[in-house]
N, C-alpha and C positions, 0 to 999 in steps of 0.2 A: 705146818699147821696140823692140828689134830683132826682126826676124821670126824669127831662129834661136832667140832666147831663148824666145819664145812657143811655138814648136813643142816645145821641151824641156820646158817646164812642162806643156803639155797631155799629153805622153807620160807624164810622172810621175803625173799625176792618173789616167790610164787604168790605169796599172800598179797603183796603190793600190786603185782600185775593183775591179779584177779580183781582186786578192788577197783583198779582203773577201768578194766573191761566192764565191770558191773555199772560203774558210773556212766560210761558212754552208752551202754545199752539201756540203762534205766532212764536216761533223759528223754523227755517227750520231744518228737520232731517239731521244728517250727513250721507253721502254716503260712505260706506267702500268698497274700491276696493281691494278684496283679490286676490293675485296672486296664481292661482291653478296649475301653471306649476311645475312639480317635479324638485327639486334642485339636481344637479349631480356634481360629482367631475371628472375632466378630466386631463390628462397629455399626453405629447408627448412621443413617443417611445424612448427608450434609447439604446445606443450601449454598449454591454458588452459581457461577456463570461459565458457560462453555462457549468458546469462540472457535470457529473453523475457518481456515484460510485456504485459498486456492491460488495457484500460480498461473499467470497469463503472460504473453509476450506483448510488450508495448514498444512504441516508437518515440524516440527522443525528438522533441521539437521546441523551438523558441516560443515565448509567449505571444510574439507578434512577428509576422513575416510579410514583407511588402515586395511586390514585383514592380520594378521601376521601368516605366515606358515613356517615350518621348511624346511631347504634345505638338510636334511639328515634324514633317517629313524632311529628309535631306541627307547630306553626306557628313559622316563623322570626321571632324577635323582633328580632334585630340581626345584621348582617353586618359583620365587622371586618377585611376585607381586600379588595384589588382584584386583578384579573387583571394579571399581569406583575410583581406585587410579590414581593420576596424575604421569605420567612417562616422563622422559626426553629422547630425541633422543640419542640412543647409550646405554641406560641403560639396563643391563642384565635382561631378563625375565625368562629364565629357562635354564637348562643344560641337554644335551642328551648324553646317552651312546650308541654307535653304533657299531655293529659287523663289519660294513664296515670299520670303523676306524682301527680296529685290522688288517684287511687284508691289508689295505693301509700301515700300519706301517711295516708289514712284507715285503711288496714289496719295501718299501723305504730302509729297512735295507739290503735286498738282493742286491739292486742296489748299495748300498754303498760298500758292500763287493766286488762286481764285479768291481767297480771303483778303489778300492784299489789294487786289483789284476792287473788291467790294468796299473795302475801307476807304480807298482813294475816291471812289465814286461818291460815297457818303460824305466825305469832307467837302467835295466840290458842290454837291447838292445842298449841303447845309449852308455854305457861304451864299449860294444863289438864293436859298430860301430866306436867309436873313436880309438880303437886299430886295426881296419882293419879286425876284425874277421867276422863281418856280413856285408851284402850288404846294399846299400842305400835303396833298395826296402824293405828289412826286417825292417829297422829302421822306414821307413815311415808307414808301416803297424802297427807297435807298437804305433806310434803316433796317428794314426786314431782310433785304438781300445781304447786308453786311452781317447781320446776326446769323442767318442761315449758313453763310460761307464759313463763319467762325466755328459753328457747331460741326460742320462737315470736316473741317480741318482737325478739330479736337478728337473726333471719332477716328479719323484715319491715323492720327498720331498715337492714340491709345492702342489701337490695334497693332501698329508697328512696334511700339514699345513692348507690348505684351509678347509679340513674336520674338523680339530681340531677347527678352528674358527667357523664352522657351529654348533658344539656341544653346543655352547653358543648362544642362540637366544636373540637378542637385539631389542629394540624398534626402528623402522625406523623413527618415527616422535615424537615430543613432543605432549602430549595430555592426555585425560582421557581414561583409559582402560575400555571400555564399557562392556567387557565380559572377563571371564577366562574359558577356555574350557579344561584345562588339570590339572592333579594332579600327584604327584610323583608315579612312577612305571607304569604309563600309557605307552602303546606302541603306537607310532604315526608314520605316514608316511608324505611324502612331500605334500600330498593333504589335510591334516588336518589343521584346523584353531586353532592356540593357543590362540589368542586374537584379539579383534577388538579395534583399537585405533582411537579416534576422536579428531581432532585438535580443541581446544577451543578458539583459537585466534580470530575467527570470526564465529558467529552463523548465519545460513541461514534459510530461510523458502522456501519450495518448494510447489507450487500449480499449478493447471491447469485451463485454461480458454478456452472458445470457440473462434473460429476464429474472430468473430466480435469484441471481446474484445481485442484479441491479436494484431489486426491491430492498436490499439490506444496506445500500450505499446512500450516503448523503454528503453534501459539501462540508468540508472541514475534517472528514474522517481520514485517519492516517493510513498510508501505504508504505511499503518498503520496496525500493528499486535495487536490483542486484545487477551489476555490470562487471563481469570478469572477477567475481568474488568480492568486489567492493560494494558495500551497501550504502544507499542514500535514503534518507527519510523524506517523505513528502506528504502533502495533504490534497484531498480531492477538491477541485475547483468547479468542475462541471459534471453533471449527470444528465445524459440525454433521456428525454421522456418518450421519444419515438425511436423505434428500431430502424436500423439501416435495412432498406429493402433488399439489398444485395446479399446479405448474410443473416438477417434476423437478429443481429446483436445490437447492443446499446453502447454507444461511444462514451467513454469516461476520460476526463482530463484531470491531471494532478500536477501541482507545482512541486518541484524538487528543490530541496534545500542544499545549497552549496554544490550545485551540479554544473558549474561552469566548465568543468573538464569534459563533460559528456558531449559527444559529437552529434550534431543535428542529422537526423535521418537514420541513426544507428538503432539497433534493437537492444532491449534489456528485459530482464525478468521482473515482473511486478507481482508482489504478494499482496492480495487484497482480501478483505473479509468476505467469506462465502455464506456463513450462517452464524447465528448467535442465539443462545437461550440464556436469559438473565434471571437471576434469583429463582432458580429451579432446584428441585430435589435431585441430588446426584449420588452415585455409588461408584466404587472402583470398577472399571471396565473388566478387570480380570475376574471379578466375582460372578460374572454373567455367563451362563451356559445356554445352549440352544437345543431344542428338540423339534426337528422338522421345520427349522426356521423360526420357531417361536422362543423368545427369550424367557429364561427363568433363573431364579436364584434360590439359595437355601438360607433360611433364617434360623437363629438359635431360639428355641421356645421351650423353656423349662427343662433343659437337659436333653432335648430332642432336636434333630435337624428336620426342618419342615420345608418342603419344596413349595415355592410360590411363583406363579407366572406373573410377569410384569409387562407393562406397556412402555417400550423404550422410545426415547427421542434421539436427539443427536448425541454424538460422543466423539471424544478425541482419544489420544493415546493413553490417558489416565482415568478419565471420569466419563460416566454415561448419565444422560438425563433420564429420569424415571417419571413418566406421565401418569401412571396408574398401577395399582396392585400392591403398593407398599405404603406402610405408615411411617411417620417420622420417628416413632419410638421402637420400631422393629430393629433387631440386631442382625445385620446382614453378615453371613459367614463369608469372609474374604480369603481364607486359606483353602487349599485344595487337598483332598485326600481321596484315594481310590476306594476307601470304605464309606465315603459320604453318599448317602441315599435318603430318600424320604422316609422319615420315621425312625432312623437309626439313632441310638443314644450317643451323645457326644459330650465332651467336657471342654469348657473354655480353657485356653492355654494358661491364662493367669491363675485360674482356680487349680489347675493341675500342679502348677509350680508351688502354690501355697500348700497343697496336700503333700507334695514331696518333702517340703521343708518341715512340715509337722511330723511326718513319719521319720524323717532323719533325726529330729530332735528326740522323738520317742525312743528310737533305737539306741541313740546315744545314752539315754537315761538307763535303759535295760543293761547295756554293756557296762556301765559304771557300777550298777548294783551287783552284777555277776563278779566283777573284779574285786569288789569289796568283800563278797562272800568268799572268794578264793583266798584272799589275803587272810581272812579270819581262819 
């Protein structure tokens, strides 16, 4: 290549490079306007119900329990049931031999003899009276004596029959014989308990609560019973209106659905309503902060975070009741930021998203224009 050609090519390269540098240095720098306002999420208060529950320990028991006692003293001749056995109402449980029964039998037999004698005397007197041998008065006396003897016999027989019935002790209700306290040849009295029978047609749970909980309870209200991880549903049947003097608590009873597998006398955890606020203003509990124990929140007010003190009520894991200090139309800031303080400028998260979309669209338009100019 000739020397003149090389010089011309070098000059052309220098010119192109210089033009490129001029183009870069001559373009005005882009001004980036960063929005440093913290983005927040906000929502209006909601109307709802907050229910709080507490766990207590209850005792499983049947709907009805009867202690079976004899009505006559004596010796046990035979026991016809076992502990844990299901018995029907009227089923014999044991038989008793009583010395009193012997005495009553003798009294009945003596009364029967006296009645027979009085009847025989009446028959003779009646025959004599018909023949005119005895007076009207004598005949009436014989009639009265026979009537009196009959009544005495009937009374003695009724007492004997009743005691005979008492010698066989029967189950007063149907249910499970929770205990058996007698054996053959035991001597028992009318104060001894032969067995305890529990009706299994309905299983109950009995528990105690303080007055502040009792005031929120009423019959028919639902409870949950937990026994070794198995839950049973129930409904309150009794709410005591007088506290137990021994502990100051109020006894509550609830019927358990399908609780036949639960053992009488065992313990179970009962979840019961502790407090409730219905149709009240609520906000997310995470949006509430505290200053020296006083609750406050931030609300979004025309691009500014405004600190507002509130009067709080009950709350659960998600919502808090607001009793004062907040309006239904206020926008409660529910997100947290370390830049959040009273009076700081903020932007709603959805507005920031819209702004970013608009800027992206605008930048896309400028880039397309520059590409078109470059192509030209």
